[in-house]
N, CA, C and O atoms as CSV, one atom per row, in Angstrom:
chain,resi,resn,atom,element,x,y,z
A,1,MET,N,N,0.821,-1.258,0.004
A,1,MET,CA,C,0.008,-0.107,-0.071
A,1,MET,C,C,0.872,1.325,-0.035
A,1,MET,O,O,1.679,1.534,0.870
A,2,CYS,N,N,0.696,2.020,-0.805
A,2,CYS,CA,C,1.374,3.249,-1.106
A,2,CYS,C,C,0.543,4.583,-0.495
A,2,CYS,O,O,-0.655,4.726,-0.739
A,3,LEU,N,N,1.271,5.506,0.292
A,3,LEU,CA,C,0.740,6.568,0.682
A,3,LEU,C,C,0.994,7.823,-0.185
A,3,LEU,O,O,2.101,8.004,-0.693
A,4,ASN,N,N,-0.047,8.705,-0.357
A,4,ASN,CA,C,0.119,9.847,-1.160
A,4,ASN,C,C,0.364,10.881,-0.191
A,4,ASN,O,O,-0.571,11.381,0.432
A,5,LEU,N,N,1.670,11.269,-0.007
A,5,LEU,CA,C,2.028,12.171,1.079
A,5,LEU,C,C,1.786,13.677,0.578
A,5,LEU,O,O,1.414,14.482,1.431
A,6,PRO,N,N,1.973,14.125,-0.763
A,6,PRO,CA,C,1.608,15.637,-0.906
A,6,PRO,C,C,0.148,15.753,-0.835
A,6,PRO,O,O,-0.277,16.800,-0.347
A,7,TYR,N,N,-0.712,14.864,-1.236
A,7,TYR,CA,C,-2.200,14.900,-0.930
A,7,TYR,C,C,-2.559,15.223,0.630
A,7,TYR,O,O,-3.265,16.147,1.034
A,8,LEU,N,N,-1.912,14.256,1.378
A,8,LEU,CA,C,-2.199,14.597,2.846
A,8,LEU,C,C,-1.803,16.015,3.408
A,8,LEU,O,O,-2.494,16.697,4.165
A,9,SER,N,N,-0.539,16.341,2.891
A,9,SER,CA,C,-0.067,17.690,3.437
A,9,SER,C,C,-0.879,18.803,3.222
A,9,SER,O,O,-1.086,19.666,4.076
A,10,TYR,N,N,-1.429,18.796,1.882
A,10,TYR,CA,C,-2.420,19.746,1.123
A,10,TYR,C,C,-3.703,19.769,2.056
A,10,TYR,O,O,-4.139,20.838,2.484
A,11,ARG,N,N,-4.298,18.533,2.359
A,11,ARG,CA,C,-5.268,18.541,3.019
A,11,ARG,C,C,-5.381,19.093,4.409
A,11,ARG,O,O,-6.402,19.673,4.780
A,12,VAL,N,N,-4.255,18.901,5.239
A,12,VAL,CA,C,-3.835,19.258,6.524
A,12,VAL,C,C,-3.774,20.854,6.556
A,12,VAL,O,O,-4.290,21.516,7.456
A,13,HIS,N,N,-3.178,21.321,5.620
A,13,HIS,CA,C,-2.908,22.829,5.396
A,13,HIS,C,C,-4.151,23.543,5.273
A,13,HIS,O,O,-4.375,24.620,5.826
A,14,LYS,N,N,-5.147,22.765,4.358
A,14,LYS,CA,C,-6.500,23.445,3.929
A,14,LYS,C,C,-7.365,23.587,5.222
A,14,LYS,O,O,-8.193,24.497,5.196
A,15,GLN,N,N,-7.298,22.869,6.275
A,15,GLN,CA,C,-8.048,22.767,7.247
A,15,GLN,C,C,-7.616,23.556,8.544
A,15,GLN,O,O,-8.338,23.600,9.541
A,16,GLN,N,N,-6.590,24.072,8.474
A,16,GLN,CA,C,-5.989,24.700,9.874
A,16,GLN,C,C,-6.746,25.934,10.205
A,16,GLN,O,O,-6.805,26.226,11.400
A,17,GLY,N,N,-7.305,26.666,9.389
A,17,GLY,CA,C,-8.058,27.879,9.541
A,17,GLY,C,C,-9.395,27.568,10.088
A,17,GLY,O,O,-9.870,28.411,10.849
A,18,SER,N,N,-10.123,26.450,9.822
A,18,SER,CA,C,-11.335,26.162,10.425
A,18,SER,C,C,-11.384,25.801,11.836
A,18,SER,O,O,-12.460,25.844,12.432
A,19,THR,N,N,-10.407,25.480,12.366
A,19,THR,CA,C,-10.188,25.161,13.721
A,19,THR,C,C,-10.171,26.667,14.577
A,19,THR,O,O,-10.718,26.835,15.667
A,20,LEU,N,N,-9.621,27.418,14.026
A,20,LEU,CA,C,-9.603,28.941,14.569
A,20,LEU,C,C,-10.842,29.551,14.670
A,20,LEU,O,O,-11.181,30.145,15.694
A,21,VAL,N,N,-11.698,29.429,13.472
A,21,VAL,CA,C,-12.944,29.869,13.452
A,21,VAL,C,C,-13.932,29.310,14.435
A,21,VAL,O,O,-14.807,29.964,15.004
A,22,PHE,N,N,-13.674,27.921,14.580
A,22,PHE,CA,C,-14.627,27.123,15.572
A,22,PHE,C,C,-14.267,27.670,16.888
A,22,PHE,O,O,-15.143,28.016,17.681
A,23,ALA,N,N,-13.113,27.755,17.130
A,23,ALA,CA,C,-12.722,28.098,18.633
A,23,ALA,C,C,-13.289,29.478,18.985
A,23,ALA,O,O,-13.868,29.693,20.050
A,24,LEU,N,N,-13.084,30.437,17.998
A,24,LEU,CA,C,-13.676,31.762,18.148
A,24,LEU,C,C,-15.261,31.815,18.380
A,24,LEU,O,O,-15.779,32.653,19.119
A,25,PHE,N,N,-15.862,31.002,17.794
A,25,PHE,CA,C,-17.383,30.785,17.825
A,25,PHE,C,C,-17.605,30.274,19.206
A,25,PHE,O,O,-18.334,30.945,19.937
A,26,VAL,N,N,-17.065,29.153,19.672
A,26,VAL,CA,C,-16.953,28.686,21.023
A,26,VAL,C,C,-16.918,29.724,22.167
A,26,VAL,O,O,-17.752,29.803,23.070
A,27,ILE,N,N,-15.913,30.450,22.011
A,27,ILE,CA,C,-15.623,31.618,22.938
A,27,ILE,C,C,-16.626,32.626,22.990
A,27,ILE,O,O,-16.946,33.116,24.073
A,28,VAL,N,N,-17.238,33.039,21.746
A,28,VAL,CA,C,-18.227,33.982,21.824
A,28,VAL,C,C,-19.495,33.451,22.308
A,28,VAL,O,O,-20.319,34.196,22.839
A,29,LEU,N,N,-19.714,32.087,22.140
A,29,LEU,CA,C,-20.929,31.464,22.652
A,29,LEU,C,C,-20.870,31.519,24.162
A,29,LEU,O,O,-21.826,31.916,24.828
A,30,ILE,N,N,-19.701,31.104,24.698
A,30,ILE,CA,C,-19.566,30.809,25.960
A,30,ILE,C,C,-19.616,32.232,26.795
A,30,ILE,O,O,-20.083,32.331,27.930
A,31,SER,N,N,-19.102,33.218,26.098
A,31,SER,CA,C,-19.059,34.747,26.771
A,31,SER,C,C,-20.628,35.031,26.774
A,31,SER,O,O,-21.090,35.489,27.820
A,32,ALA,N,N,-21.339,34.843,25.894
A,32,ALA,CA,C,-22.732,35.318,25.870
A,32,ALA,C,C,-23.477,34.513,26.983
A,32,ALA,O,O,-24.369,35.042,27.646
A,33,LEU,N,N,-23.080,33.203,27.170
A,33,LEU,CA,C,-23.907,32.641,28.391
A,33,LEU,C,C,-23.518,33.194,29.585
A,33,LEU,O,O,-24.368,33.419,30.447
A,34,VAL,N,N,-22.208,33.477,29.788
A,34,VAL,CA,C,-21.685,33.849,30.953
A,34,VAL,C,C,-22.336,35.337,31.337
A,34,VAL,O,O,-22.645,35.522,32.514
A,35,LEU,N,N,-22.499,36.157,30.584
A,35,LEU,CA,C,-23.100,37.482,30.479
A,35,LEU,C,C,-24.499,37.537,30.890
A,35,LEU,O,O,-24.940,38.416,31.630
A,36,GLY,N,N,-25.251,36.501,30.356
A,36,GLY,CA,C,-26.702,36.332,30.632
A,36,GLY,C,C,-27.006,35.754,32.021
A,36,GLY,O,O,-28.049,35.936,32.650
A,37,LEU,N,N,-25.862,34.975,32.439
A,37,LEU,CA,C,-26.135,34.477,33.959
A,37,LEU,C,C,-25.651,35.560,34.867
A,37,LEU,O,O,-26.154,35.643,35.987
A,38,LEU,N,N,-24.692,36.426,34.481
A,38,LEU,CA,C,-24.433,37.687,35.467
A,38,LEU,C,C,-25.571,38.346,35.491
A,38,LEU,O,O,-26.104,38.570,36.578
A,39,SER,N,N,-26.084,38.729,34.433
A,39,SER,CA,C,-27.266,39.675,34.433
A,39,SER,C,C,-28.632,39.054,35.291
A,39,SER,O,O,-29.485,39.703,35.896
A,40,GLN,N,N,-28.542,37.833,35.149
A,40,GLN,CA,C,-29.805,37.179,36.016
A,40,GLN,C,C,-29.336,37.237,37.526
A,40,GLN,O,O,-30.136,37.532,38.414
A,41,GLN,N,N,-28.196,36.987,37.746
A,41,GLN,CA,C,-27.737,36.979,39.054
A,41,GLN,C,C,-27.897,38.308,39.756
A,41,GLN,O,O,-28.348,38.365,40.900
A,42,LEU,N,N,-27.502,39.448,39.025
A,42,LEU,CA,C,-27.722,40.754,39.485
A,42,LEU,C,C,-29.042,41.110,39.830
A,42,LEU,O,O,-29.261,41.790,40.832
A,43,SER,N,N,-30.012,40.679,39.028
A,43,SER,CA,C,-31.561,40.933,39.096
A,43,SER,C,C,-32.059,40.195,40.310
A,43,SER,O,O,-32.931,40.664,41.041
A,44,SER,N,N,-31.500,39.063,40.501
A,44,SER,CA,C,-31.999,38.271,41.642
A,44,SER,C,C,-31.583,38.889,43.002
A,44,SER,O,O,-32.388,39.081,43.914
A,45,SER,N,N,-30.271,39.183,43.066
A,45,SER,CA,C,-29.736,39.734,44.196
A,45,SER,C,C,-30.498,41.206,44.541
A,45,SER,O,O,-30.645,41.481,45.732
A,46,THR,N,N,-30.911,42.011,43.671
A,46,THR,CA,C,-31.469,43.202,43.879
A,46,THR,C,C,-32.954,42.922,44.328
A,46,THR,O,O,-33.488,43.635,45.177
A,47,SER,N,N,-33.601,41.869,43.736
A,47,SER,CA,C,-35.094,41.627,44.183
A,47,SER,C,C,-34.855,40.987,45.827
A,47,SER,O,O,-35.751,41.177,46.650
A,48,VAL,N,N,-33.892,40.407,46.131
A,48,VAL,CA,C,-33.737,39.950,47.521
A,48,VAL,C,C,-33.430,41.015,48.407
A,48,VAL,O,O,-33.958,40.956,49.518
A,49,SER,N,N,-32.633,42.045,48.135
A,49,SER,CA,C,-32.308,43.140,48.757
A,49,SER,C,C,-33.735,43.880,49.098
A,49,SER,O,O,-33.975,44.182,50.267
A,50,TYR,N,N,-34.634,44.152,48.099
A,50,TYR,CA,C,-35.821,44.747,48.252
A,50,TYR,C,C,-36.736,44.012,49.236
A,50,TYR,O,O,-37.312,44.653,50.116
A,51,GLU,N,N,-36.862,42.912,49.137
A,51,GLU,CA,C,-37.515,41.947,50.085
A,51,GLU,C,C,-37.005,42.022,51.501
A,51,GLU,O,O,-37.824,41.963,52.419
A,52,VAL,N,N,-35.790,42.141,51.738
A,52,VAL,CA,C,-35.170,42.124,53.154
A,52,VAL,C,C,-35.620,43.373,53.554
A,52,VAL,O,O,-36.245,43.417,54.614
A,53,GLN,N,N,-35.422,44.476,52.884
A,53,GLN,CA,C,-35.645,45.936,53.180
A,53,GLN,C,C,-37.103,46.107,53.577
A,53,GLN,O,O,-37.448,46.694,54.603
A,54,GLY,N,N,-37.988,45.525,52.645
A,54,GLY,CA,C,-39.365,45.401,52.896
A,54,GLY,C,C,-39.759,44.796,54.381
A,54,GLY,O,O,-40.518,45.396,55.142
A,55,ASN,N,N,-39.195,43.634,54.666
A,55,ASN,CA,C,-39.410,43.196,55.814
A,55,ASN,C,C,-39.101,43.952,57.035
A,55,ASN,O,O,-39.842,43.979,58.018
A,56,ARG,N,N,-37.809,44.655,56.919
A,56,ARG,CA,C,-37.378,45.393,57.944
A,56,ARG,C,C,-38.270,46.771,58.073
A,56,ARG,O,O,-38.282,47.406,59.127
A,57,ALA,N,N,-38.995,47.168,56.945
A,57,ALA,CA,C,-39.771,48.536,57.152
A,57,ALA,C,C,-40.972,47.994,57.661
A,57,ALA,O,O,-41.560,48.761,58.423
A,58,PHE,N,N,-41.605,46.712,57.435
A,58,PHE,CA,C,-42.838,46.153,58.074
A,58,PHE,C,C,-42.399,46.101,59.617
A,58,PHE,O,O,-43.204,46.548,60.434
A,59,ASN,N,N,-41.307,45.641,60.022
A,59,ASN,CA,C,-41.112,45.388,61.387
A,59,ASN,C,C,-40.895,46.724,62.193
A,59,ASN,O,O,-41.251,46.884,63.360
A,60,ALA,N,N,-40.143,47.834,61.262
A,60,ALA,CA,C,-40.512,49.151,61.869
A,60,ALA,C,C,-41.901,49.884,62.000
A,60,ALA,O,O,-42.148,50.665,62.920
A,61,ALA,N,N,-42.723,49.583,61.066
A,61,ALA,CA,C,-44.113,49.837,61.402
A,61,ALA,C,C,-44.708,49.272,62.398
A,61,ALA,O,O,-45.290,49.977,63.222
A,62,GLN,N,N,-44.681,47.974,62.513
A,62,GLN,CA,C,-44.998,47.016,63.773
A,62,GLN,C,C,-44.541,47.605,65.073
A,62,GLN,O,O,-45.297,47.805,66.023
A,63,SER,N,N,-43.210,47.880,65.057
A,63,SER,CA,C,-42.776,48.361,66.481
A,63,SER,C,C,-43.226,49.766,66.555
A,63,SER,O,O,-43.307,50.144,67.724
A,64,GLY,N,N,-43.506,50.548,65.790
A,64,GLY,CA,C,-44.098,51.944,65.905
A,64,GLY,C,C,-45.444,51.931,66.182
A,64,GLY,O,O,-45.916,52.886,66.799
A,65,LEU,N,N,-46.256,50.879,65.783
A,65,LEU,CA,C,-47.454,50.596,66.180
A,65,LEU,C,C,-47.551,50.352,67.750
A,65,LEU,O,O,-48.207,51.049,68.523
A,66,GLN,N,N,-46.730,49.162,68.111
A,66,GLN,CA,C,-46.737,48.778,69.348
A,66,GLN,C,C,-46.391,49.914,70.352
A,66,GLN,O,O,-46.976,49.958,71.434
A,67,ARG,N,N,-45.403,50.878,69.994
A,67,ARG,CA,C,-44.943,51.876,70.852
A,67,ARG,C,C,-46.176,52.697,71.185
A,67,ARG,O,O,-46.484,53.034,72.328
A,68,GLY,N,N,-46.987,53.044,69.864
A,68,GLY,CA,C,-48.044,53.931,69.959
A,68,GLY,C,C,-49.060,53.514,70.868
A,68,GLY,O,O,-49.644,54.334,71.577
A,69,LEU,N,N,-49.312,52.289,70.897
A,69,LEU,CA,C,-50.345,51.519,71.849
A,69,LEU,C,C,-50.013,51.771,73.243
A,69,LEU,O,O,-50.882,52.060,74.067
A,70,VAL,N,N,-48.628,51.657,73.563
A,70,VAL,CA,C,-48.211,51.750,74.864
A,70,VAL,C,C,-48.378,53.229,75.275
A,70,VAL,O,O,-48.746,53.564,76.402
A,71,GLN,N,N,-48.077,54.101,74.268
A,71,GLN,CA,C,-48.344,55.616,74.788
A,71,GLN,C,C,-49.785,55.885,74.882
A,71,GLN,O,O,-50.204,56.660,75.741
A,72,LEU,N,N,-50.717,55.187,73.900
A,72,LEU,CA,C,-52.179,55.537,73.847
A,72,LEU,C,C,-52.820,55.109,75.118
A,72,LEU,O,O,-53.736,55.794,75.572
A,73,TYR,N,N,-52.440,54.089,75.701
A,73,TYR,CA,C,-53.096,53.392,76.898
A,73,TYR,C,C,-51.825,53.152,77.922
A,73,TYR,O,O,-51.224,52.083,78.026
A,74,PRO,N,N,-51.544,54.316,78.633
A,74,PRO,CA,C,-50.362,54.316,79.664
A,74,PRO,C,C,-51.152,53.423,80.956
A,74,PRO,O,O,-52.346,53.156,81.095
A,75,LEU,N,N,-50.154,53.142,81.684
A,75,LEU,CA,C,-50.495,52.312,82.927
A,75,LEU,C,C,-51.330,53.019,83.828
A,75,LEU,O,O,-52.300,52.502,84.383
A,76,SER,N,N,-50.918,54.358,84.001
A,76,SER,CA,C,-51.575,55.361,84.867
A,76,SER,C,C,-52.228,56.454,84.139
A,76,SER,O,O,-51.451,57.229,83.581
A,77,GLY,N,N,-53.513,56.694,84.019
A,77,GLY,CA,C,-54.097,57.621,83.242
A,77,GLY,C,C,-54.967,57.222,82.231
A,77,GLY,O,O,-55.144,56.014,82.078
A,78,SER,N,N,-55.622,58.131,81.413
A,78,SER,CA,C,-56.658,57.691,80.534
A,78,SER,C,C,-56.210,57.714,78.981
A,78,SER,O,O,-55.257,58.392,78.596
A,79,ALA,N,N,-56.803,57.100,78.333
A,79,ALA,CA,C,-56.368,56.937,76.837
A,79,ALA,C,C,-56.576,58.233,76.125
A,79,ALA,O,O,-57.650,58.823,76.241
A,80,THR,N,N,-55.672,58.672,75.448
A,80,THR,CA,C,-55.654,59.876,74.559
A,80,THR,C,C,-54.734,59.814,73.416
A,80,THR,O,O,-53.736,59.103,73.524
A,81,CYS,N,N,-54.944,60.463,72.346
A,81,CYS,CA,C,-53.961,60.559,71.247
A,81,CYS,C,C,-52.986,61.449,71.489
A,81,CYS,O,O,-51.897,61.298,70.936
A,82,ALA,N,N,-53.178,62.352,72.218
A,82,ALA,CA,C,-52.277,63.491,72.618
A,82,ALA,C,C,-50.965,62.979,73.225
A,82,ALA,O,O,-49.935,63.653,73.232
A,83,GLY,N,N,-51.067,61.757,73.728
A,83,GLY,CA,C,-49.825,61.260,74.359
A,83,GLY,C,C,-49.162,60.270,73.352
A,83,GLY,O,O,-48.294,59.509,73.779
A,84,VAL,N,N,-49.485,60.241,72.180
A,84,VAL,CA,C,-48.876,59.272,71.234
A,84,VAL,C,C,-47.707,60.281,70.521
A,84,VAL,O,O,-48.088,61.282,69.914
A,85,ALA,N,N,-46.362,59.980,70.624
A,85,ALA,CA,C,-45.465,60.591,69.851
A,85,ALA,C,C,-45.367,60.181,68.383
A,85,ALA,O,O,-45.215,58.999,68.075
A,86,PRO,N,N,-45.464,61.276,67.368
A,86,PRO,CA,C,-45.678,61.101,65.965
A,86,PRO,C,C,-44.354,60.364,65.296
A,86,PRO,O,O,-44.550,59.683,64.290
A,87,ASN,N,N,-43.065,60.475,65.805
A,87,ASN,CA,C,-41.839,60.148,64.986
A,87,ASN,C,C,-41.145,58.985,65.799
A,87,ASN,O,O,-41.185,59.023,67.029
A,88,ILE,N,N,-40.583,58.075,65.217
A,88,ILE,CA,C,-39.697,57.350,66.132
A,88,ILE,C,C,-38.425,56.846,65.114
A,88,ILE,O,O,-38.646,56.275,64.046
A,89,SER,N,N,-37.191,57.120,65.569
A,89,SER,CA,C,-36.049,56.882,64.861
A,89,SER,C,C,-35.382,55.617,65.572
A,89,SER,O,O,-35.047,55.685,66.754
A,90,PHE,N,N,-35.197,54.436,64.797
A,90,PHE,CA,C,-34.505,53.354,65.604
A,90,PHE,C,C,-33.010,53.341,65.382
A,90,PHE,O,O,-32.451,53.675,64.337
A,91,SER,N,N,-32.497,52.963,66.364
A,91,SER,CA,C,-30.885,52.955,66.207
A,91,SER,C,C,-30.227,51.548,66.656
A,91,SER,O,O,-29.012,51.417,66.803
A,92,GLY,N,N,-31.181,50.492,66.859
A,92,GLY,CA,C,-30.575,49.136,67.096
A,92,GLY,C,C,-30.065,48.462,65.832
A,92,GLY,O,O,-30.234,48.873,64.685
A,93,THR,N,N,-29.470,47.455,66.179
A,93,THR,CA,C,-28.655,46.827,64.940
A,93,THR,C,C,-29.562,46.362,64.013
A,93,THR,O,O,-29.263,46.394,62.820
A,94,GLY,N,N,-30.961,45.800,64.499
A,94,GLY,CA,C,-31.896,45.155,63.496
A,94,GLY,C,C,-32.535,46.227,62.552
A,94,GLY,O,O,-32.669,46.030,61.344
A,95,LEU,N,N,-32.883,47.268,63.126
A,95,LEU,CA,C,-33.494,48.389,62.483
A,95,LEU,C,C,-32.657,49.743,62.223
A,95,LEU,O,O,-33.268,50.797,62.044
A,96,ALA,N,N,-31.479,49.705,62.207
A,96,ALA,CA,C,-30.625,50.708,61.859
A,96,ALA,C,C,-30.965,51.357,60.625
A,96,ALA,O,O,-30.962,50.657,59.613
A,97,GLY,N,N,-31.304,52.771,60.518
A,97,GLY,CA,C,-31.610,53.281,59.221
A,97,GLY,C,C,-33.020,53.252,58.935
A,97,GLY,O,O,-33.401,53.540,57.800
A,98,CYS,N,N,-33.819,52.942,59.821
A,98,CYS,CA,C,-35.400,52.850,59.885
A,98,CYS,C,C,-36.016,53.832,60.718
A,98,CYS,O,O,-35.389,54.248,61.692
A,99,SER,N,N,-37.236,54.286,60.449
A,99,SER,CA,C,-38.029,55.095,61.330
A,99,SER,C,C,-39.472,54.844,60.954
A,99,SER,O,O,-39.812,54.356,59.876
A,100,ALA,N,N,-40.332,55.228,61.962
A,100,ALA,CA,C,-41.751,55.117,61.974
A,100,ALA,C,C,-42.505,56.350,62.240
A,100,ALA,O,O,-42.153,57.091,63.158
A,101,VAL,N,N,-43.536,56.625,61.487
A,101,VAL,CA,C,-44.189,57.824,61.581
A,101,VAL,C,C,-45.698,57.299,61.954
A,101,VAL,O,O,-46.381,56.556,61.249
A,102,ILE,N,N,-46.045,57.835,63.178
A,102,ILE,CA,C,-47.296,57.202,63.909
A,102,ILE,C,C,-48.324,58.206,63.854
A,102,ILE,O,O,-48.005,59.374,64.078
A,103,SER,N,N,-49.524,57.907,63.584
A,103,SER,CA,C,-50.731,58.936,63.627
A,103,SER,C,C,-51.824,58.330,64.387
A,103,SER,O,O,-52.135,57.159,64.170
A,104,CYS,N,N,-52.437,59.044,65.270
A,104,CYS,CA,C,-53.604,58.563,66.073
A,104,CYS,C,C,-54.762,59.287,65.853
A,104,CYS,O,O,-54.648,60.508,65.739
A,105,LEU,N,N,-56.027,58.694,65.757
A,105,LEU,CA,C,-57.231,59.645,65.393
A,105,LEU,C,C,-58.180,58.793,66.032
A,105,LEU,O,O,-58.248,57.564,66.002
A,106,SER,N,N,-59.113,59.868,66.785
A,106,SER,CA,C,-60.292,59.257,67.523
A,106,SER,C,C,-61.439,59.097,66.688
A,106,SER,O,O,-61.966,60.135,66.287
A,107,VAL,N,N,-61.947,57.961,66.335
A,107,VAL,CA,C,-63.063,57.822,65.441
A,107,VAL,C,C,-64.395,57.360,66.350
A,107,VAL,O,O,-64.405,57.055,67.543
A,108,SER,N,N,-65.410,57.403,65.496
A,108,SER,CA,C,-66.760,57.008,66.373
A,108,SER,C,C,-66.694,55.450,66.270
A,108,SER,O,O,-66.098,54.811,65.403
A,109,ASN,N,N,-67.402,54.971,67.298
A,109,ASN,CA,C,-67.350,53.529,67.526
A,109,ASN,C,C,-68.773,52.988,67.021
A,109,ASN,O,O,-69.744,53.366,67.676
A,110,PRO,N,N,-68.985,52.197,65.998
A,110,PRO,CA,C,-70.379,51.885,65.456
A,110,PRO,C,C,-70.913,50.919,66.310
A,110,PRO,O,O,-72.133,50.753,66.304
A,111,GLN,N,N,-70.006,50.074,67.244
A,111,GLN,CA,C,-70.681,49.212,68.199
A,111,GLN,C,C,-71.406,49.818,69.440
A,111,GLN,O,O,-72.518,49.517,69.873
A,112,ASP,N,N,-70.458,50.807,69.946
A,112,ASP,CA,C,-70.752,51.285,71.255
A,112,ASP,C,C,-70.341,52.836,71.102
A,112,ASP,O,O,-69.163,53.181,71.206
A,113,PRO,N,N,-71.322,53.699,70.863
A,113,PRO,CA,C,-71.080,55.164,70.732
A,113,PRO,C,C,-70.393,55.636,71.981
A,113,PRO,O,O,-69.501,56.481,71.911
A,114,ALA,N,N,-70.728,55.189,72.962
A,114,ALA,CA,C,-70.160,55.895,74.385
A,114,ALA,C,C,-68.604,55.473,74.609
A,114,ALA,O,O,-67.881,56.142,75.347
A,115,ARG,N,N,-68.188,54.446,74.000
A,115,ARG,CA,C,-66.898,54.107,74.121
A,115,ARG,C,C,-65.940,54.407,72.818
A,115,ARG,O,O,-66.165,53.955,71.696
A,116,PRO,N,N,-64.826,55.253,73.171
A,116,PRO,CA,C,-64.115,55.836,72.139
A,116,PRO,C,C,-63.344,54.790,71.232
A,116,PRO,O,O,-62.920,53.776,71.786
A,117,LEU,N,N,-63.175,54.935,70.130
A,117,LEU,CA,C,-62.304,54.014,69.096
A,117,LEU,C,C,-61.186,54.770,68.698
A,117,LEU,O,O,-61.341,55.945,68.365
A,118,TYR,N,N,-60.050,54.224,68.692
A,118,TYR,CA,C,-58.865,55.003,68.384
A,118,TYR,C,C,-58.354,54.290,67.385
A,118,TYR,O,O,-58.243,53.076,67.559
A,119,ARG,N,N,-57.887,54.946,65.990
A,119,ARG,CA,C,-57.167,54.445,64.930
A,119,ARG,C,C,-55.845,54.774,64.808
A,119,ARG,O,O,-55.440,55.920,64.608
A,120,LEU,N,N,-55.114,53.730,64.931
A,120,LEU,CA,C,-53.486,54.030,65.034
A,120,LEU,C,C,-52.981,53.635,63.605
A,120,LEU,O,O,-53.372,52.605,63.055
A,121,GLN,N,N,-52.135,54.462,63.059
A,121,GLN,CA,C,-51.397,54.132,61.623
A,121,GLN,C,C,-50.009,54.327,61.772
A,121,GLN,O,O,-49.551,55.397,62.171
A,122,SER,N,N,-49.283,53.313,61.463
A,122,SER,CA,C,-47.793,53.495,61.407
A,122,SER,C,C,-47.222,53.242,60.283
A,122,SER,O,O,-47.500,52.181,59.724
A,123,GLN,N,N,-46.295,54.151,59.690
A,123,GLN,CA,C,-45.715,53.724,58.510
A,123,GLN,C,C,-44.108,53.717,58.729
A,123,GLN,O,O,-43.461,54.706,59.073
A,124,GLY,N,N,-43.663,52.637,58.513
A,124,GLY,CA,C,-42.220,52.311,58.666
A,124,GLY,C,C,-41.535,52.317,57.393
A,124,GLY,O,O,-41.909,51.672,56.413
A,125,THR,N,N,-40.356,53.188,57.449
A,125,THR,CA,C,-39.595,53.420,56.292
A,125,THR,C,C,-38.148,53.007,56.569
A,125,THR,O,O,-37.645,53.335,57.643
A,126,CYS,N,N,-37.407,52.270,55.620
A,126,CYS,CA,C,-36.064,51.976,55.865
A,126,CYS,C,C,-35.212,52.435,54.656
A,126,CYS,O,O,-35.701,52.458,53.527
A,127,VAL,N,N,-34.081,52.757,54.876
A,127,VAL,CA,C,-33.148,53.298,53.818
A,127,VAL,C,C,-31.829,52.589,54.000
A,127,VAL,O,O,-31.212,52.627,55.064
A,128,ALA,N,N,-31.440,51.977,52.986
A,128,ALA,CA,C,-30.013,51.452,52.882
A,128,ALA,C,C,-29.537,51.570,51.582
A,128,ALA,O,O,-30.114,51.038,50.634
A,129,ASN,N,N,-28.423,52.297,51.460
A,129,ASN,CA,C,-27.703,52.748,50.245
A,129,ASN,C,C,-28.920,53.507,49.366
A,129,ASN,O,O,-29.565,54.501,49.700
A,130,GLU,N,N,-29.011,52.783,48.243
A,130,GLU,CA,C,-30.002,53.440,47.280
A,130,GLU,C,C,-31.282,52.980,47.323
A,130,GLU,O,O,-32.161,53.455,46.603
A,131,ILE,N,N,-31.511,51.908,48.272
A,131,ILE,CA,C,-32.897,51.184,48.290
A,131,ILE,C,C,-33.730,51.736,49.400
A,131,ILE,O,O,-33.273,51.779,50.542
A,132,THR,N,N,-34.823,52.121,49.141
A,132,THR,CA,C,-35.781,52.871,50.287
A,132,THR,C,C,-37.063,52.007,50.131
A,132,THR,O,O,-37.512,51.770,49.009
A,133,THR,N,N,-37.621,51.561,51.205
A,133,THR,CA,C,-38.780,50.819,51.228
A,133,THR,C,C,-39.614,51.343,52.408
A,133,THR,O,O,-39.113,51.923,53.371
A,134,SER,N,N,-40.962,51.087,52.253
A,134,SER,CA,C,-41.960,51.671,53.273
A,134,SER,C,C,-43.063,50.594,53.242
A,134,SER,O,O,-43.376,49.889,52.283
A,135,ARG,N,N,-43.610,50.609,54.535
A,135,ARG,CA,C,-44.833,49.683,54.783
A,135,ARG,C,C,-45.642,50.599,55.826
A,135,ARG,O,O,-45.145,51.517,56.478
A,136,VAL,N,N,-46.897,50.206,55.861
A,136,VAL,CA,C,-48.013,50.889,56.504
A,136,VAL,C,C,-48.842,49.822,57.268
A,136,VAL,O,O,-49.286,48.846,56.664
A,137,VAL,N,N,-49.050,50.004,58.584
A,137,VAL,CA,C,-49.769,49.107,59.308
A,137,VAL,C,C,-50.796,49.987,60.006
A,137,VAL,O,O,-50.455,51.001,60.615
A,138,ILE,N,N,-52.219,49.531,59.896
A,138,ILE,CA,C,-53.214,50.133,60.829
A,138,ILE,C,C,-53.910,49.321,61.682
A,138,ILE,O,O,-54.209,48.153,61.434
A,139,MET,N,N,-54.208,50.005,62.822
A,139,MET,CA,C,-55.036,49.222,63.849
A,139,MET,C,C,-56.038,50.129,64.391
A,139,MET,O,O,-55.862,51.338,64.540
A,140,ASP,N,N,-57.269,49.385,64.726
A,140,ASP,CA,C,-58.261,50.078,65.476
A,140,ASP,C,C,-58.355,49.486,66.826
A,140,ASP,O,O,-58.493,48.271,66.962
A,141,ALA,N,N,-58.288,50.282,67.811
A,141,ALA,CA,C,-58.301,49.916,69.173
A,141,ALA,C,C,-59.291,50.651,70.075
A,141,ALA,O,O,-59.542,51.840,69.879
A,142,TYR,N,N,-59.876,49.920,71.102
A,142,TYR,CA,C,-60.800,50.466,72.069
A,142,TYR,C,C,-60.604,50.074,73.279
A,142,TYR,O,O,-61.333,50.477,74.184
C-alpha cells in the first residue's frame, strides 16, 4: 500500500483555519452565556435586597404601632391621642436606618358610641444605600 504524502499535506494545510474559526465561535458563545447568567444573578440579588428591606420596614411599622399603643394606653391615666409621639427613629442593629411615623385619630365606634375608638397608623420606612422601602400598618383599638 502506497501513501500519497503530497495530498495529505495539502489537506492538513487546508483545514488549519477552520479550527480557529470554530474556537472563536465557542468563545463567543460561552461569553454570551456567562453575561446572561451574570445579568440574571444581579437581578436576583436586587430583588432579594428589596424583600429584606421590605421586611425591615414592616417590622419598623409594627414596632411603631406597638409603641403607639403603649403611649395611647398608659398604665396610669386615660387613653388619649395627645400622648402618642408621632416620630420614632430606630438605632438598634436590626432596624438601623429605619424610622416610623405614627398617627392617632379618635373615630366613632359603630358598636358602642359611648366607648371611644382609636385608629393608629404606623408607616415604617427603611433606607439602605439606594434602596428605600416603606410599609403601613393600621390598627383600630378601643
